C-alpha positions in Angstrom: 37.5 -53.1 -26.4 33.7 -53.2 -26.7 33.4 -54.9 -23.4 35.5 -52.2 -21.8 33.3 -49.5 -23.1 30.1 -51.4 -22.0 31.6 -51.6 -18.5 31.3 -47.8 -18.2 27.5 -48.1 -18.9 27.1 -49.0 -15.3 26.6 -45.9 -13.0 29.0 -47.3 -10.5 31.8 -47.5 -13.1 31.1 -44.2 -14.8 30.8 -42.2 -11.5 34.5 -41.9 -10.9 35.3 -41.3 -14.5 32.9 -38.4 -14.6 34.6 -36.9 -11.5 38.0 -37.0 -13.2 36.7 -35.4 -16.4 34.8 -32.5 -14.9 37.9 -30.4 -13.9 39.4 -30.7 -17.4 36.3 -29.7 -19.2 35.8 -26.8 -16.7 39.2 -25.5 -17.4 38.7 -25.8 -21.2 35.4 -24.0 -20.9 36.9 -21.1 -18.9 39.9 -20.7 -21.2 37.9 -20.8 -24.4 35.3 -18.4 -23.0 38.0 -15.9 -22.1 39.6 -16.2 -25.5 36.2 -15.9 -27.3 35.2 -12.9 -25.3 38.5 -11.1 -26.0 38.1 -11.8 -29.8 34.4 -10.8 -29.7 34.7 -7.5 -27.8 38.3 -6.4 -28.5 39.6 -7.9 -31.8 36.4 -8.2 -33.9 35.6 -5.0 -35.9 32.4 -3.0 -35.7 29.8 -4.2 -38.2 29.2 -1.7 -41.0 25.4 -2.1 -40.9 24.4 -2.9 -37.3 27.2 -1.1 -35.4 28.2 -2.5 -32.0 24.8 -4.1 -31.4 25.8 -7.1 -33.6 28.2 -8.3 -30.9 25.3 -10.0 -29.2 25.7 -12.8 -31.8 28.8 -14.0 -29.9 26.4 -15.1 -27.1 23.2 -15.6 -29.1 24.4 -17.8 -31.9 26.4 -20.3 -29.8 23.4 -20.5 -27.3 21.0 -21.2 -30.2 23.4 -23.9 -31.6 23.7 -25.5 -28.2 20.0 -25.5 -27.6 19.4 -27.7 -30.7 22.6 -29.8 -30.3 21.9 -30.7 -26.6 18.3 -31.7 -27.4 19.6 -34.1 -30.1 22.1 -35.6 -27.7 19.6 -35.8 -24.9 17.1 -37.5 -27.2 19.9 -39.9 -28.4 20.7 -40.9 -24.8 17.0 -41.3 -24.0 16.5 -43.5 -27.1 19.5 -45.6 -26.1 18.0 -46.1 -22.7 14.7 -47.0 -24.2 16.2 -49.5 -26.6 18.9 -51.0 -24.4 17.3 -50.6 -21.0 20.5 -48.9 -19.6 20.0 -46.9 -16.5 22.9 -44.6 -17.2 21.3 -43.4 -20.5 18.2 -42.1 -18.8 20.3 -40.4 -16.1 22.4 -38.7 -18.8 19.3 -37.4 -20.6 18.1 -36.0 -17.3 21.5 -34.4 -16.7 21.5 -32.7 -20.1 18.0 -31.3 -20.0 18.4 -28.3 -17.6 21.5 -27.1 -19.5 19.7 -27.4 -22.8 16.7 -25.4 -21.4 19.2 -22.7 -20.1 20.8 -22.3 -23.5 17.3 -22.2 -25.2 16.2 -19.4 -22.8 19.5 -17.6 -23.4 19.0 -17.8 -27.1 15.5 -16.4 -26.9 16.5 -13.6 -24.4 19.5 -12.5 -26.4 17.5 -12.7 -29.6 14.9 -10.4 -28.1 17.7 -7.9 -27.1 19.1 -8.1 -30.6 15.7 -7.8 -32.2 14.9 -4.5 -30.6 17.5 -2.4 -32.5 17.3 -4.6 -35.6 13.5 -5.1 -36.1 12.2 -2.4 -33.7 10.6 -4.9 -31.4 11.6 -7.5 -28.9 9.4 -10.3 -30.2 7.5 -11.3 -33.3 5.7 -14.6 -33.9 8.4 -15.4 -36.4 8.9 -19.0 -37.5 12.4 -19.3 -36.1 11.5 -17.6 -32.8 8.3 -19.6 -32.4 9.9 -22.9 -33.0 12.7 -22.0 -30.6 10.1 -21.2 -28.0 8.5 -24.6 -28.6 11.9 -26.1 -27.9 12.0 -24.4 -24.5 8.6 -25.9 -23.7 9.8 -29.3 -24.8 12.8 -29.1 -22.4 10.6 -27.9 -19.6 8.0 -30.6 -20.4 10.7 -33.3 -20.3 12.0 -32.1 -17.0 8.5 -31.8 -15.5 7.4 -35.2 -16.7 10.4 -37.0 -15.3 9.9 -35.2 -11.9 6.2 -36.1 -11.8 6.9 -39.8 -12.0 8.3 -41.3 -8.9 9.5 -44.6 -10.4 12.8 -43.9 -12.2 12.4 -46.6 -14.8 8.9 -45.4 -15.8 10.1 -41.8 -15.8 12.9 -42.6 -18.1 10.6 -44.4 -20.6 8.0 -41.6 -20.6 10.7 -38.9 -20.9 12.4 -40.8 -23.8 9.1 -40.9 -25.7 8.5 -37.2 -25.3 12.1 -36.4 -26.2 11.9 -38.5 -29.4 8.6 -36.9 -30.4 10.2 -33.5 -29.9 13.1 -34.2 -32.3 10.8 -33.2 -35.2 11.1 -29.6 -34.0 14.9 -29.4 -34.5 14.8 -29.4 -38.4 11.9 -27.0 -38.2 14.1 -24.5 -36.2 17.0 -25.0 -38.5 15.2 -24.8 -41.8 12.5 -22.3 -40.8 14.3 -19.3 -42.5 14.3 -21.3 -45.8 10.8 -22.8 -45.6 8.9 -19.6 -44.6 9.0 -15.9 -45.1 10.7 -14.7 -41.9 12.3 -11.6 -40.4 15.1 -13.7 -39.0 18.2 -13.6 -41.1 19.6 -16.7 -42.7 22.6 -18.6 -41.4 25.9 -16.7 -41.5 27.8 -20.0 -41.1 27.1 -23.0 -43.3 28.8 -26.3 -44.2 28.0 -25.8 -47.9 29.3 -22.3 -48.5 31.8 -19.8 -47.2 30.9 -17.8 -44.1 29.3 -14.4 -44.8 31.3 -12.6 -42.0 34.8 -11.4 -41.2 37.3 -14.0 -40.1 37.7 -12.5 -36.7 33.9 -12.5 -36.1 33.8 -16.1 -37.1 36.7 -17.0 -34.8 35.0 -15.3 -31.9 31.8 -17.1 -32.5 33.4 -20.5 -32.8 35.5 -20.0 -29.7 32.3 -19.1 -27.7 30.6 -22.1 -29.2 33.4 -24.4 -28.1 33.3 -22.8 -24.6 29.6 -23.5 -24.4 30.2 -27.1 -25.5 32.9 -27.7 -22.9 30.7 -26.0 -20.2 27.8 -28.2 -21.1 29.8 -31.4 -20.8 31.3 -30.3 -17.4 27.9 -29.3 -16.0 26.1 -32.4 -17.3 28.7 -34.7 -15.8 28.5 -32.9 -12.4 24.7 -33.2 -12.5 25.0 -36.8 -13.6 27.0 -37.6 -10.5 24.4 -36.1 -8.3 21.6 -38.1 -10.1 23.6 -41.3 -9.8 24.0 -40.8 -6.0 20.3 -40.0 -5.6 19.1 -43.0 -7.6 21.7 -45.4 -6.2 21.6 -44.1 -2.6 20.9 -47.5 -1.1 23.8 -49.2 -2.9 26.8 -50.1 -0.8 29.3 -48.3 -3.1 27.4 -45.0 -2.6 27.5 -45.5 1.2 31.2 -46.1 1.0 31.6 -43.0 -1.2 29.8 -40.8 1.2 31.8 -42.2 4.1 35.1 -41.4 2.3 34.0 -37.8 1.7 
């Protein structure tokens, strides 16, 4: 079984698998997003304190979760490529980075929109906000660094080192509200205690988070296929693939 799994570490073997998975994850992403938006904006009640403005959490919180989760996955793939010298690992890290950057920007943008009615300002140099902004710079730095190096193997190694160094920022983001005095509210959902929100609010948030997860997989796989074709463009199987399409 291990040998079968290792076989898919080759770009040529994983390319058709990714193509088959993309439609399924795309359908799941669409269905979960529709269900999540319905619960978020139709079923979930109005918050007693923040009124209707709180509903931005159904976009903001899943985006913030995904910004951190995708970075960890990206760094994991980069580390695997650095340790095992597998080409697919570096390609997967490259495929994940733009989606992670998009979710980080979305988390910052929706956070600013939420901050205006809550704090009276769009931005403060709050520990949580600042460390999330650093995360965006890490994503952009990773993408820029890999684009600046023409040799794919060297680019993968340099990107992996940067990604691994940046991992230290993830616990800073997560625990910032506990380590420092901050305007940002604490986590409403925790693994160690019951959620501090209505069940319908929690359901809407989780549905949107799952939708974001499925979307990320679908988009990363689609981008991975493009990267594989670009890097393997001189390989015979790529020429055959292009001729077939």
